[in-house]
C-alpha positions in Angstrom: -12.7 -3.8 15.7 -13.9 -6.9 14.0 -17.1 -6.8 16.0 -17.7 -3.2 14.9 -17.1 -4.1 11.2 -14.2 -1.7 10.9 -11.5 -2.0 8.3 -8.2 -2.9 9.9 -4.6 -2.3 9.0 -1.7 -3.8 10.9 1.9 -2.9 9.9 5.2 -4.5 10.6 3.6 -7.9 10.6 5.4 -11.2 10.2 4.0 -14.3 8.5 3.6 -15.8 11.9 1.5 -12.9 13.1 -0.6 -13.2 9.9 -1.2 -16.9 10.5 -2.4 -16.1 14.1 -4.8 -13.3 12.8 -6.2 -15.7 10.1 -7.3 -18.1 12.9 -9.9 -15.6 14.0 -10.5 -13.8 10.6 -10.2 -15.7 7.4 -10.7 -12.6 5.3 -7.3 -11.2 6.5 -4.9 -10.5 3.7 -1.1 -10.4 4.0 1.2 -8.3 1.9 4.7 -9.7 2.4 6.5 -6.8 0.7 4.7 -4.2 2.9 4.6 -6.5 5.9 0.9 -5.4 6.3 -2.2 -7.3 7.3 -5.5 -5.8 6.0 -9.1 -6.8 6.9 -11.6 -5.0 4.8 -15.1 -5.3 6.2 -16.8 -2.4 4.7 -16.5 -0.7 1.3 -13.7 1.8 1.1 -15.0 5.0 -0.3 -12.5 6.2 -2.9 -11.3 9.8 -2.9 -11.0 11.8 -6.1 -7.5 11.9 -7.6 -4.6 9.8 -6.5 -1.4 9.7 -4.6 1.9 8.8 -6.3 4.2 6.6 -4.3 7.6 6.9 -6.0 10.8 4.9 -5.3 14.3 5.6 -6.4 15.5 2.0 -6.2 14.5 -1.5 -5.1 15.8 -0.9 -1.6 12.9 1.5 -1.1 10.1 -0.9 -2.2 9.1 -2.3 1.2 8.6 1.1 2.8 6.8 2.4 -0.4 4.5 -0.6 -0.5 3.6 -0.1 3.2 2.8 3.6 2.4 0.7 2.6 -0.6 -1.3 -0.1 1.3 -1.9 2.4 4.1 -3.1 5.1 1.7 -5.4 2.6 -0.1 -7.1 1.3 3.0 -7.8 5.0 3.9 -9.7 5.4 0.6 -7.0 6.7 -1.7 -6.1 5.5 -5.2 -2.4 4.9 -5.5 -0.1 5.0 -8.5 3.1 3.2 -7.8 6.2 4.4 -9.7 9.3 2.4 -9.0 13.0 2.4 -9.7 13.3 6.0 -10.9 16.6 6.8 -9.3 19.6 8.3 -11.0 20.3 5.1 -13.0 16.7 5.1 -14.2 16.3 8.8 -14.8 14.6 8.1 -18.1 11.9 6.2 -16.2 11.3 9.3 -14.0 11.0 11.5 -17.1 8.6 9.0 -18.7 6.2 9.3 -15.7 6.3 13.1 -15.2 2.6 13.4 -16.3 1.5 10.9 -13.7 3.6 12.5 -11.0 2.4 16.0 -11.8 -1.3 14.9 -11.8 -1.0 13.3 -8.3 -2.5 15.0 -5.3 
């Protein structure tokens, strides 16, 4: 994939795996929250509109961030809306316009 100049996404990666990948590709980037490694070798053409990734609470953040990184490397713009569960219902209501405009 590196030789073909493809963009690369690896999920469920540990810091140790990231360090091993970095030995052969210094442009690799690690997202510890999402546990993803990305290598962007060609411009990512952005789609129109965006995807909203919404979490109810902080326990959802890791999975939501993995989804957001995956969507972004596939050319999507992502709006992250976090912690809008029942205790933060006002935060949900404050973001309804963003949520409704998402694809």
